[in-house]
C-alpha positions, 0 to 999 in steps of 0.5 A: 752392547755398549750401554751393557758393558757398561752396566756391567763394568760399573757394577763390577766396579761397586763390587770391588770397592764393597770387598776393600771396604769390608778388608779394612774392617779386617782384624791384622790376623784376618788380614795376614791370613788373606795375604793382605798384610805382613807384620814384623818386618825388619830392615835385613841390609839395604844398598842404595835404594834397594832395601831386605826387609825380613818377617816371619809370616808371608801369605801376599801374592804381589809381583815385582813392580807392585806398590806396597805401603810401608808403615813404620813402627812410629806411625810414618807411611810410604808408598814403595816397589816390590823388587822381589817378594820371597817366603820370608823376606821382601826387597823394595825399592824406596829414595828414601831412608829406612830405619834399621831399628824401626819394624814395619807393616807392609800393607797391599794396596787394593785398588779399582782400576776401572775408570779409565775402561769406563771412560774409554768405553763411555766415548766410543759413538757411532762412527768414531773408532772402537764402533765397529768393533762392538759391533762385531760383538754384538753379532750386528756386523759381521767381520771382514775376511781380508782387509784392504791391504793383504800381505803376502805369504813369506815363503822363503822366510827361513822362520816361517819354513819351520813351521808346521802346516796347521801353523803356516795356513794359520799365518796365510790367513792372518796375512789377509788381514781379517778384522778378526781372527783367533787362534786356538793353541792347546799346551805346547803348540807353538802359537808363540812361534806363529804370532813370532812370525806375524810380527816379524812378517808385518814389521818387515812390511812396514806395518806397526805392531802392537802386543797385548796381553793381561800380564806383563808376564805374557807380554815380556814371553811374546816380546823375547820370542819375536826378538829370536826370530827378528833381530832387527826390528825395534822393539820396545816394552811399555812399562816399569822396568820392575815388571820387564826384568825378564825381557831381553836386554835388546829390547827397549824398556819406556817406563812413559810411554811419551819417551816411547813416543819421542823415540819412535819419530827419531829412529831411522824405523819411523822413516820406513826400513822397518816397522814398530813393534811395541808391547804392553798390557791391556790396562797400559794400552787403554790408557796410552793408545785410547785415551791420550789419543796418541799419533801411533797407530798400529796396523795390527794387534796381537793380542796374547793369552786372550782367554784370559782377558773378560768380553768387558775389558776387551770390547775397548780394543777397537778404539786403539786403531788397528784394522785388524786384530788377532787374538792368541789363547786357548779357551780350556786353559786359565779362564779370566777371573769374574767377581763372585757376584757376577759369576752367572752374569752372560757377560761373563766370558772371555773375549776369546770365547765370545768371538770363536762362538760367534765366528767360528770360521774365524778361528785356527786351531793348532793340534801339535804339541811340541811339549808333552810326551806321548803318554801326557798328550793323550791324558791332556786330549782326552780328558780337556779336549776331545769331549768338546770335539778337539784332539791334539797330538804329540810330535815326533820331536816330543813324543818319546820323552820320558823321565826315569832314574835310578838311585838309592833312596829309603824311602821305596815310593820316591824310588818307584815313582822316579824309576817308573816308566809310567809318565803320570803316576798318583800318591796318595801319602796322608796319615790320619791327620785331617789337613785343609789348604795346607798339609805338611806331610805332603810338603815334607814327602814332596821336598823329599822327593824334589831333594833325591831328584836333585841328587840325581842329576835333574836340575832344580830349573827342570821341576815345578811344584804346582799347588791350588793353595797359596799356604801349601805354597809357603809349606812346601817352600817352607820344607825344602828351604830346610833341606835345600837351602839353596837351588829350590825350583819353581813352587807356586799355584797354578795362575802363576804357570801358565806358559811354562814347561819343565820336565816334571811336575809335582802336584800337590792337593793338599786337602784331605778333610772331607768337609773342607774338600766338599767346600772347595770341590769345584775350585780343585776339580776345575777342568781348566786348572787341572789341565794347565797343571798337568800340561805343564810338564814334558816327561813326568807328573807326579800327583800328590793327593789324598784317595778322598780327592776324585780327579775325574781324570782318566790316566793312560 
C-alpha cells in the first residue's frame, strides 16, 4: 500500500510541476484569464505595514494568508502576504515601503507542496507509527471497535443532552475509542455539534485532542464550535493569523508550532486539569506532528470535512500518535480535487469514502437536518441521497421555514419569485445572446433581485449567490456594486460555500451557448456540486439558468 501511494504521489508531483512550467509560458492575457496574474496595480493608500492596491481585472482565487509576488514597474520583486482579496482591490501586508508612483504586477505563487508528505510516508516502516494505519487502509488489518481505554458516556452533560438520538449513539461509539470511525453528516445534520461534544468530553477526561482539516476555514469553524461548548478548555490554532481571522478571540493563535509547545508545557492543563485541544491543517500536521517528531501526542484526532481529503494525503494520519481517528464528512458533497491525469486511478478517492467502503460497520449516519425546510430537504434527499439508499428528513425546528415577502417591483418576475410560497424556483432570463462562463444578463437580473430583497428587509448576510464560474462571480459582484455600493451579500463559487448556510440562495449557471454547455456539462451537472449549491439554503432557492441546462434534479 505504501509503495503504491508513493508512486501515486510522485506522479502527482510531476504532473503539478509540468503544469507550473506550462503556465510560465503563457502570455500575460492568458495568465490574467487563468487567475495567475494581475497587472497595473497601484497603491491607493497604506497604514503601517498594510497596503491597499487597486486594479481593473482580478480573476485570482488567492485567500487571506496566501503569499503572492509583487513586481514593481522598476523591476523589484517582493513576496507579500494577502490580507483581503476583492474584485478591484487587494490588501497586502509588507514590512517595507511601496512606492505610490509605481505600478505593480501581482503574480500568484504556484508551488508543489508534496515533498513533506512524500518524506513522511517514505519513513513509515513496519512496527513504526503509521504502519498499522496503512494496514487498515490496505484491508490487511481490521480496525478495533474499542481502544485500551474507553470513556463513559457523559449523560449528565448539558451539551450531550441536547443532541438527538442519532447524534448520541455516534458519541457512544466514538467514546469506545475505535481505531477509526466515520460520521456521515448530510447538510445541516449537526456533525460539527457532535464533534464539539466529543472534543469537550475527551478534553475533560484529560485526553489531548487534535482537529485537522484540509482548509484553515474548516479548522476555524470546528474550533469555534468547540469553544461554544467548552469555555474553559485551552484551545489553540496553529497557523498564520491572517488564516485565523474568524477564530474566536479566546482561542490562542500560534504562527509557529514551537511557540505552542512552549506554552503547552507551562499551562496548568499540562499538569492534568484539562487536556489541550489543538487545530491545524493537514499540511501543518504533516510537518509539525509528523516530520518534527514533537513530544505532543494526541489521544484522538478529529478530521473535519474528511470527504475533501484524498486517500493519499491522509494516509499518514497514523504517524501522529493517536490511538483513534474519527472522520467527519459527507461523500455526497464536495469531493477532493484530483489531477486530471489521475482521475481514473484507483487511488483517486477520498479517505472518507475509502474507509466507509472497507469498514461499513465503523460508520455512523446522521439523517435529521436542522437547516433546510421540508421542501428543500425533500429535494436534496430524493436527488442526492435516496439513490444511494440514504434519506434525510427535516427537523421540527426547520421544516416550516419559509420566505415569502411582498413589495412593489416593476419587474414582475422578481415580485413572483420572492412572494411565491414555493421554496425552489427556476427562471430563465436569457435572450438571444449566447453566453459562456460570464453572463451579464443573469448578473444584472440577480443584482436587481438582491437589491429588491434587501429593500424588503432581508439582511445581506442571509443571502448567498453561487455560480460555478469565477468570471460569473466577478460579473455578479460588478452588477451588485453598481447598485448597492456596500452591504453586498456573499457571491462566490460553490467551493467556498461548503459549511455555510443562509435564508436565500440564488444560483447562476451562466451558460447559454450550446457548444460551451456540451464542453462543461460534466462540471455543471456534477451531483456533489449541485447538492452543496442547493443545500446551503434554509428557506428558498432561486435557480437562474438557461432552458438548455437540464439539471436532472426533481423539484418537489
